[in-house]
N, C-alpha and C positions, 0 to 999 in steps of 0.2 A: 828707514830705521831698521836695523837688523834684529834678529830674534833675541840675541843676548841683551840688547838694550831694553826691549819690551819686558823681559822677565825682571830686570832690575827695577823698572818703574813700578811694576806690580808689587814688588817687595816693599818699595817706599810707601805706596798707597796703603797697603795693609799695616805697615808700621805706624803711620799717622793715625789711622782709624783706631788702632789698638791703644795708642797713647791717649786719644780723646776719651775712649771708653774708660780707661783706668783713671783718668783725671776726674771724670764725672763721679765714679764710685768713691774716690778719695774726698771730693767736695761734700758728697752726701754724708759720709761718716764724720766729717769735721763740723758740719753745720746743723745736722738733724739728730735729735735725741729720741731714742725709743723709750717711752715711759709707760708705766702700768696705767690701766684704765682708771683705777682709784685715784692716782695722782692727777690724771687729766681732770676728773671731776673736782678735785680740790683746787686746781689751777682755775677751773671754770668758775667756782664760787668766789675765788679771790679776785676775779676780773683780770687775770694775767694773760689771757689768750686774746689775740687780736682777730684772727680769722681761722676757720676750719674748712676742710674739704672731706666730705663724707663719701667713702667708697663702699663697695659691697662687703668688704671684710676688714677695712682699716679706716682710721680717721687721721688725716694729716692737717697740719696747721702751723701757724707761726706765733711766737710770743710777742707781747708788746715791748718787752725788754729782754735781753739775752739772759738765759738761765744756764749756769755752768759753762758759759762761753758759747752756747749754741742758740741760734735764733729760731729753729724749727723743731717740730716734734712729730712723732708718729706713734699711734697706739691702736690696740685692737678692742672694739667695743664688747660689752657684756650685756646680756638681757636686762632691761630696767628692773624687773621684779627681783632678780637675783642680786643686782647691784645694791638695791635698797636694803636687802637682808645682810649683805656683806658689810655695808656701811654701818648698819646698826651694831654689827659684831666687831667693828673697828679692825677689819681684815684688809690687808693689801691684796688687791686682785688685779688680774690682767687677762685679756682674751688671748687665745692661741689660734694662729692662722694655720689651717691644715693645708699642707702642700699637696695639691691634687694633680700636678702636671704629669706625674708618672702614670697615674690612673687614667687620665685623659688620653695620654699618648698610647697606653696599652689598649684602650678601647678602640682606637683607630688602627693600630698596627697589627694586633693579634688576629683579627678576622682576615686581614690581607695575607698574613703569613700562612694561615691555615689553608686559604684558597690556593695560594701558590704551591704549597706542599702537596695538596691533593692533585693539582694539575701536573706537577712533575712526576708523581707516582704513576698516573695514568699514561703519561707520555712514555715513561720507561717501560711499562708493561706492553704497550703497543709496539715499542721498539724491539723488545725481547721476542715477541711473537712473530714479527715480520723480519727479523734478522739483524738489521743494523740501523736503528734509529727510527723505525716505523714510518709514520706519515711525514716526519720532518726530514727524512733522508730516503724517500722512496725511490729516487733516481740513483742511489748509491749501489755499488756492486755488492752482492751477497757472498762473494767468494770468501772461503775460509783460507786464511793465510797461515801456512806452516813455515816457520823459520828453520834454520839448520838443526837446532836442538829439538824441534818438535817432530820432524819427519821420522828420524830414527829407523829408517828403512833403507837398506842397501841391496846391491845385487846378490849378496850372500843369503838374503831372505827370500829370493825369488829363484825357483828351481823349475826345471822341465821346459824352459823356453829359451834355450841357448841361442837360437837363431835371432830371436827378437832382441835379446840382450846385446848381441853383436851389432845389430842394426842401430841400436840406441847408444852404443858406446861413443860414437862420433859426436852425438849431441853433448855428451858429458865433456869430451875433449874441447868442443867449441865453447862451452860455457866457462870452462876453466881458463882457456887461453884463446879468446876470439881473434886476436891479432895474428898470432902464429898460425892459427888454423887457416886463415885466409891469405897466407903469404903467397900462394901460387895463383890467386885470383878466384878460388872457389868460394861459393857462398853457401851458407847453411839453409836448408829448406825452411820456408816460413812456417809451414804447418806439417805435423806428422800425425797420421791417423792410425790408431791402434784398432784393428778389427779382429773379432774372434767371438766364439760362442760365449754365453754367460758363464761366469765362474772360472774363466781361464787365467785371471790375474792381470787384466789390463790396467785397472786402477792401481794395484800394487806395483806394477812395473813402472808406471808413471811416477809414483812417489819414490821408487828406488832410484830413478834417474835424478830427481832432485836431491836425494840423500847422498848419492855418489858425487854429484857436482857441488854440493854444499851451497845451494842457492835457495832463496825464498820460493815457495811453491803455492801458487794461487789455485785453489780447487773449487769448482762450481759445477752444478748439474745444469744441463741444457734447459730443463723445465723451470729453473729459477729465474730465467730472464723475463718470462712473459707474466704480466700481471693484468688486473682488470682495468688499469688506467692506460690510456693510449700514450705511446711514446716512452713508457717506463723501460721496456726491454732495451730499446736502442740506447737510452741514457745509461743503463747499467753496462752495456757493452763498452761504451766510451770510457766510463769510469774504471772498468776493469783493466783496460789496456793502459790507461793513464797511471793507475797504481803500479802496474807491472813495470812501466818505463821508469818510474821514480825509484823502484827497488832493483833495477837491472844490475847485474845479470839475474834473471828470474825465469820461472817456468809458469805458464798459464795452462791449466788442465781443465778441459770441458768434458765432463762425463755425460753419457747418453746424448751424444750430439744429434741423434736422429730426432729428438724432441724439439730441437731448434732448427735443424737444417734439412727438414723434409723437402723433397722436390716441390717447387711452387706450383707447377701445373697440376700435379697429382693432388696436392693439398686443396687447390681450388675446386677440383672435381669432387672431392670428398668432403666439402664443407669447411675448407680452411679459413682462417681469419687473417685480415690484413695486418693486424698488430704483429703476429708472428713473422709475417713476411717482411715487415719493416725492421724487425729485430735482425732477421737474417741478412737483409740488405746492409745494415750497419756493420755486422760482422764481416761481410765481404769487403766493405769499404775499409775497415780497420786492417784487414789482411793485406790489402793493396797499399795501405798508407804507412805501415811500420817497416823499418829497416832491420833485417836480422842482425846487422852489425851492432845494433844497440844492446845486444845480449839478451833479448827476449825470445824464447822459443815457445810456440803454441803446440800443445799436445791435446788430442781429443780421442775419445773411445766410443765405439758403437758396436752392436752386434747385428746391425741392419744396414750395411753400407749400400745395398742396392736401392734404397729409397732416398738417399741423400741427393740434394740438388747438384746437378752437374757443375754448376758454377763454383761450388765448394771444392770440387775434386780436380779442377783444372790446374795446369802448371802455374806456379807462382802463388798458390794458396795452400791447400792440403796436397802438396805435390809428392808426398811419399806415404805409402800405406805399409804398415808392418802387421803381418798376420800373427796373432797370438792364438794358436790352435790348441786343441786338446792334446795332452802329452802322450807320447808313445810309451812303450814299456820301460825304457831306460829313464825317461822323464818322470814317470810315475814313481820309480824307485827313488829318484832325487827328491821329489816332493814329499814322499813318505818319510824320508830321512829328516827333512826340515821339521815336519810336524811331530815326529815321534821323539824329538828331543825333550818334549814337555811331559811325556808319560813314562811310567816304569814298565819296561818291556821284558819279556821272557828272554833269557840269554840265547836260547836256541831258535829265536824268531828269524825266519828267512823272508826278507822284504820282497825278494823276487817272486815268491809264491803269491803274496798279496797283490803285487803288480799284475801277475798273470790273471787274477780273478777280477780285475777292475778295468777291463778294456772299455774305453769310451768314457771313463770318469774324467771330469775336469778337476782342476786344482781345488776348487771349493768342495766338490764331492769327496775328494780324498781327505780334506781337512775334517769334513763332517764324519767320514768313516772312522778316522782315528778317534774322534771324540766319542762316537757311539760305542766303539770297542772299549774305550776306557770306562764309560758309564756302565756297560755290561759287566766288566770285571769288578767294578766297585759294588754293583748290585749283588753279585754272588760272593762278596767279601774276599775276593782274591788279592794276593799280594803283588802279582804282576799281571800284565795283559798278555794273553796267550793267543796262539793262532786260532783256537776255537772261538775266542771272543771276536776276532776279526771276521771269521766265517759267518757267525751269527749276525754280526753288524751288516755285512753285505746282504744277507738274506732279508734282513729287516728293511734295508734301503730299497732293494730291488723288488722284493715280493710283498713287503708290507709286514705289519705286526701280526704275530701269531694269534689265532682265535681258537684257543683250546676249549673255550666254553661254548663254542658253536656246536649245537647238537645236530648230527647228521645220521639219518637212519642207516641200518646195516647195508641195505641194498644200494643206496647212493654211494656209500663208502666203498663198496666193492667195485662199483663202476669207476670211481675216481682212481682206485688202485690199478685196475687194468689199463685205464687211460694213460696214467703217468708211466707205467711200465712199457706201454706201447711206444711212447716217445723215446724212452731210454734204450730199448732194444733195437729199434730202427737206427738210432744214432750210433750205437756201438757196432752195428753190422755194416755200416757204410764207411768206406775208407775216406780219410781226409776230413771228417766232420769233427767239430770241437768235442773234446772229452766231456763225458757226463760227470759232474762233480757231486751232485746230490739229487736224490728223488725223495719227495715227501708227500704225504696225504694229510698233513696238518693244514687246516684252512689259514689263509693269510689275507691281509688287506680287506678290500671291500667285497670282492666276489670270487677270489681264487680259492677253490676247494682243495687244490693240490698244486705242486709245481715241480719242474725239473730244471735244474741249473746246470748249464754247460760251461766249461772253462776253455777259452781259446788258448791254443798253444803258442800263438804269435799274433802280432798286429797284422791285419790284412788291409790292403788298399784297393784291391780289385778282386772280382770273383769270376770264375769261369762258368760256362753254361752247365757243366756237370755239377759243380758245387751248388749252383742255384737249384738245380733239380733235387739234389740230395737234401738241401735245406727245406724244400717243400715236402719231401718225403718224411722228414722228421716231424714237421708240423702235422702232417696227416696221419702219423703213426698212432696217436691217441684215438682218433676217430676210427681207424682201421681195427684197432684192438677191440673197441666196443662192438663193431659190426661182427667181428669174428667170434667173440665169446658170447654176446647176448643177442646177436642177430637183429639188433636195432640200433638206432643212433639217439644221442641225447643233445641237450643244449650246451653241454660242457665244452664242446668243440667249436663253439661259435667264434671265439677270438682266434683260434688256430686257423679256422677256415678263412677268416677275413685277411689274416696276414699272408696265408698261402696264395690267396687270390691276388693280392697286391703284387707279390713277387712274380706270379705267372703273367699278369697283365704287363708289368714292366718288361719282362723278357720278350713278350710278343710285340708290344707297341713302342717301346723305347730302345731296346737293345737289338732289335732285328734278329732274334734267335728262333724264328719260326720259318721252316722251309717253304711253306705255301705263300706267306706274305712277303718273304724275301727280306733282304737287308735294308729296310726302310724304317726310319724313326717317325712314327705317326704322332706321338705325343712328346712334348718336351717336359722337363722336370719343372714342376710348379712350386716346389718347396722353397723355403727361405734360403738365402745364400749360405747362411751359417747353421743350417739345421733347424727348421721350424716346421710347423704343420702347413701342408699345402692348402690353398683355398679350395672351396667346394666347386668353383666354376672353372672352366677352361674353354678356350676357343677351338672348336673342332675344325680341322683342315683336311678332312677326308670324307669320302662319300658314305652313303648309307650301306651300300654293298660291302665296302671295306669294314665298316663297323660290325656288320653281321659276321664277316669272316674273322675279325679279331675276337669277337665273343666266342665263336666256335673253336678257335685255336686255343683260347684260354681254357675253355671247358675240356677240350681233348687233352691238354697238357695236365690238368689237374686229375682227370680220370686215369691217365697213364701212370702218373707218379703215385697216385693212391693205390693203384693195383700193385705197383712195385712194393710199397710199404706193406700191403696186405700179404703179399707173397713171402716177404721176410718173416712176418709173424706166423704164417702157416708153417713155414719150414722150422720155426723154433717154438712151436706151440707148447711143448713140454717145459721149456725154460720160462716161457711167459707165465704159465700156471704156477710154477715153483716160485718165481720171483714175486709175483703178485700176492701169493699167499704169505710169503715172508714179509712183504711190505705192509700187509694188513696187520701182522703181528707187532712189528716194531715201529711202524708209522714213518720211519725215516731210514734211508739207506745211503751210505756215503760211497765214494768211488771204490775203495778197497772191498767193501762188502758186495758191491755189484759185480766186481771182477771175479769174486769167488763163485757167485751164483751163475754167471754166464760163461764159465770157463770154456765150454765146448760150443759156443755160439757159432752157427753157420753163417758165413758172410753173405752179403747180397750178391746176386748174379750181376754180371757186367751189363750195363745199359748203354744206349746210344746217347750222344750229346757230350 
């Protein structure tokens, strides 16, 4: 019997039952009469009733002979006491049956509805807190999906990383026309890893790729894969790739990949957990299992590529790395152009001057700088943002907030003035050193009682031995000025001394710039690949005698360069006194004011190195 026949038989069955039900109702209306209870009692006294059936709310029965063509009756009883009184008053009366089916139904259904409603509210709240469905969908991917209209970021919004944009342009071409792109047999890399310091625009660049290609963008952080439940991370990886395949062409972007892809051996030694490793294994399996021809591209970002598992970086997985580095001077101008479109600028503003003052700033730092300058202009009720606002914003970011209410006694203030002028004069006397932009004795930040800001003339990528020695001399200039003027030293030079010692030790132990120890690198760089603090431990690979020789070489270098700085200040003692006195009066001297004060500054004598 086919399905159509079954459906027809059911229709027939329901029709028959309906006819029987309607016939029963029709028979009841034709043979049973509803009478008042007073009429029932009258029939009862007359002996016209043959039998009765007493229910909880009705009385049913039959007549001995038909009345009004009907053989049965139904009535609703009334309390005997009330019936007697109504009979005495010759009143026709009848009972009323209260229909309680709705109340009964409500007493059962309402509590159930309340319980179900509370349960659904709790489930939704749990789902909102855990991302997508809470406990009911714990294995689902937490990736935020941005469709074409949501991304709203293109390469026009990304500046200062032209090389990275050129590398990613072929990803866009592939997503827009995968068949044409592979016409010569080339295949798209399965995974592209964006590496670079924090704040350089890796996430923004990934979203711009999706915006340019006009494809869905699945964005998730590496830390969102791992939960307290075993197997959840691996399930989310599978679900993420499955969603992307259904939406292909699409881009999967995993931010902070190092949270998920840390090297397994190192993680075990440092107390790693098996759940994270299981999630990483699933990611490796998905990278091996999906075909780039499907139109799915995996992008990831990290600022710590050196700790990633080697299995992630091998060919066929993340087989291309794109460096998103801090911008150079031209790149900083481009980034400033992007961010300054949102603020009202002074017409005479020169972006190149701001770019010169912000060497080493990342894209995020420059965005913060523009915002701080706009806030300073707003605070002073200015109509436009000027160069002065940007200068103050740079000082606030680099040196910290001004502490004009910090009380410093006159003697300490005098020491700070000579200390800062020592830095400035030594810097201006040495050739090739960054220009001094400003000197101030206004306290800033946590512990800075004064500061000297230098402005690089150009971006530098290497330094000579002579330049390193001059850099140490500038750092030791403040300490030398204190020794020359007050014939004692203070704790104010502690940070300068530490930085100078680091440079001197690097020259001796890493760069092979000491004649006695020779061109040997005794220590390797222990810092993060993309600029982080070096760990406090290192493995020493030289003898105790070499260590003593290195310590002596560092000490001799610092003493020699400190003597050079002191000689510069002795030769310009009159200028030091005049400039320090002026600094005590006005508290801050800019580049032009300094140039007027030190017009006849005697340059430093030539040194070796």
